[in-house]
C-alpha positions in Angstrom: 40.4 -86.0 -79.9 39.7 -89.7 -79.5 42.5 -91.7 -77.9 43.2 -93.8 -81.0 43.3 -90.7 -83.2 45.7 -89.0 -80.7 47.9 -92.1 -80.8 48.0 -92.1 -84.6 48.9 -88.4 -84.5 51.7 -89.0 -82.1 53.1 -91.9 -84.2 53.0 -89.7 -87.3 54.7 -86.8 -85.6 57.4 -89.1 -84.1 58.2 -90.5 -87.6 58.4 -87.1 -89.1 60.4 -85.7 -86.1 63.0 -88.6 -86.3 63.2 -88.1 -90.1 63.7 -84.4 -89.7 66.4 -84.7 -87.1 68.3 -87.2 -89.3 67.9 -85.0 -92.4 69.1 -81.9 -90.5 71.9 -83.8 -88.9 73.3 -84.9 -92.3 73.9 -81.2 -93.0 75.5 -80.3 -89.6 79.2 -80.1 -89.3 80.0 -81.7 -85.9 83.2 -81.0 -83.9 83.5 -83.3 -80.9 86.2 -82.5 -78.3 87.4 -83.6 -74.9 85.8 -87.0 -75.3 88.9 -89.0 -74.4 87.4 -90.2 -71.1 84.2 -91.2 -72.8 86.0 -93.3 -75.4 88.1 -95.0 -72.7 84.8 -95.9 -70.8 83.4 -97.3 -74.0 86.5 -99.3 -74.6 86.4 -100.7 -71.1 82.7 -101.4 -71.2 82.1 -98.9 -68.4 78.7 -97.2 -68.6 78.3 -93.5 -67.9 75.4 -91.2 -67.1 75.2 -88.4 -69.7 74.0 -85.1 -68.2 72.6 -82.6 -70.7 70.4 -79.5 -70.5 66.8 -80.1 -71.7 67.1 -77.3 -74.3 70.1 -78.9 -76.0 68.4 -82.3 -76.4 68.0 -82.2 -80.1 71.6 -81.9 -81.3 72.8 -84.3 -78.6 70.2 -86.9 -79.5 71.7 -86.8 -83.0 75.2 -87.0 -81.7 74.5 -90.2 -79.7 72.0 -91.8 -82.0 72.0 -95.6 -82.5 74.2 -96.2 -79.4 71.5 -97.8 -77.2 71.7 -95.1 -74.5 68.8 -95.3 -72.1 67.3 -91.8 -71.8 65.0 -90.8 -69.0 61.9 -89.1 -70.4 59.1 -87.6 -68.4 55.5 -88.8 -68.1 54.2 -85.4 -69.0 51.8 -85.0 -71.9 54.6 -84.3 -74.5 56.8 -87.2 -73.1 55.3 -89.9 -75.3 56.2 -88.0 -78.5 59.8 -87.4 -77.3 60.0 -91.1 -76.3 58.9 -92.3 -79.7 61.3 -90.0 -81.5 64.2 -91.1 -79.2 63.4 -94.8 -79.9 63.5 -94.2 -83.7 66.9 -92.6 -83.2 68.2 -95.8 -81.5 67.7 -94.9 -77.9 66.2 -97.0 -75.1 63.7 -95.1 -73.0 62.8 -95.1 -69.3 59.7 -93.1 -68.4 59.5 -91.0 -65.3 61.2 -88.1 -63.6 62.2 -86.8 -60.2 58.7 -85.3 -59.8 56.5 -88.0 -61.4 57.1 -91.7 -61.4 60.4 -91.3 -59.6 60.5 -94.8 -58.1 59.8 -96.5 -61.4 62.3 -94.3 -63.2 65.0 -95.2 -60.6 64.3 -98.9 -61.1 64.3 -98.6 -64.9 67.6 -96.7 -64.9 69.2 -99.1 -62.5 68.2 -102.1 -64.6 69.6 -100.4 -67.8 72.9 -99.7 -66.0 73.1 -103.2 -64.8 72.7 -104.4 -68.4 75.7 -102.2 -69.4 73.8 -99.4 -71.0 74.8 -95.8 -70.8 72.2 -93.5 -69.3 71.1 -90.0 -70.1 69.3 -87.5 -67.8 68.3 -83.9 -68.2 68.8 -82.5 -64.6 66.7 -79.4 -65.4 63.8 -81.4 -66.9 61.0 -81.9 -67.3 59.8 -78.4 -66.5 62.8 -76.4 -65.3 63.9 -73.9 -64.3 66.2 -74.1 -67.3 69.8 -75.0 -66.4 68.9 -75.6 -62.8 70.2 -78.9 -61.4 67.7 -81.2 -59.7 69.2 -84.0 -57.5 67.7 -87.0 -59.5 70.9 -87.7 -61.5 73.0 -87.7 -58.3 70.6 -90.3 -56.7 70.7 -92.5 -59.8 74.5 -92.3 -59.9 74.7 -93.2 -56.2 72.3 -96.1 -56.5 74.0 -97.6 -59.6 77.6 -96.7 -59.0 77.8 -95.3 -62.5 79.8 -92.0 -62.9 78.2 -88.9 -64.6 79.6 -86.9 -67.4 78.2 -83.5 -68.5 77.9 -82.9 -72.3 77.0 -79.6 -74.0 76.3 -78.5 -77.5 77.0 -75.1 -79.1 75.6 -74.5 -82.6 77.0 -71.7 -84.8 73.4 -70.9 -85.9 70.1 -72.1 -84.5 66.4 -71.4 -83.9 65.3 -71.1 -80.3 61.8 -72.0 -79.5 59.7 -69.9 -77.1 59.7 -72.5 -74.5 60.8 -72.6 -70.9 64.1 -74.2 -71.9 64.7 -72.0 -75.1 64.9 -75.3 -77.0 67.7 -75.2 -79.6 67.1 -76.3 -83.2 70.4 -76.0 -85.1 69.9 -74.5 -88.6 70.9 -76.5 -91.7 74.7 -76.6 -92.3 75.4 -75.2 -88.8 78.7 -76.0 -87.1 78.0 -77.8 -83.8 80.6 -78.0 -81.2 80.1 -80.8 -78.6 82.3 -81.1 -75.5 82.3 -83.3 -72.3 83.4 -82.8 -68.7 85.5 -85.2 -66.7 83.8 -88.0 -64.9 81.9 -87.1 -61.8 81.6 -89.7 -59.0 79.2 -89.5 -56.1 80.7 -90.2 -52.7 77.9 -90.5 -50.2 76.6 -92.8 -47.5 73.0 -92.6 -48.7 70.7 -91.0 -51.2 70.0 -88.0 -49.0 73.6 -87.2 -48.8 74.1 -87.8 -52.5 71.2 -85.3 -53.3 73.1 -82.5 -51.5 76.1 -82.7 -53.9 74.6 -80.4 -56.6 77.7 -78.4 -56.9 79.5 -81.4 -58.4 77.1 -81.4 -61.3 77.2 -77.6 -61.7 81.0 -77.7 -61.8 80.8 -80.4 -64.5 78.6 -78.3 -66.7 80.8 -75.3 -66.1 83.8 -77.3 -67.3 82.0 -78.7 -70.4 80.9 -75.1 -71.3 84.4 -73.9 -70.9 85.7 -76.7 -73.1 83.1 -76.2 -75.9 84.2 -72.6 -76.2 88.0 -73.4 -76.3 
């Protein structure tokens, strides 16, 4: 497929994808819990780094639409489509990952945090294994001084794609529970030490999972 034709196809798919998410989202019944810390951070102008599993991206993109959150999106082939959908839902985008474009991604996320934006990272992206924490978010948190907060979504009814992350698409009129962990701070002397603190992120996700099922 010629490059210009591919570009037009991506733009069309992004427009349709953003419209579909908004249309589905209007039917979802959202229940947000344990977001007191997040609301205090917003009131104080303190940015946070949202940590979310790659497979739960769709309902959480809808939950935090139009908030100007800077989301880290990979440079893999499907990344451009995801990036364009995210922008149409009111997100800023930073391209790169811990495996490709890591240096550029770190610079972009640092600049976004310095500008006061919240950040969003999928620690098991872009290619998994699913729900396995990579150290990238810890390094970003250490470099920027911005605390992390895990967020999970649990729909009452959904489709799951046959992808590495079992990507979740909540069905129309599904009840979606969203819950957050406490803030997670990285206490380390350098990036190498920060990268070893994976258990902090794992514990945050475990707490958010417990809360979403309360």
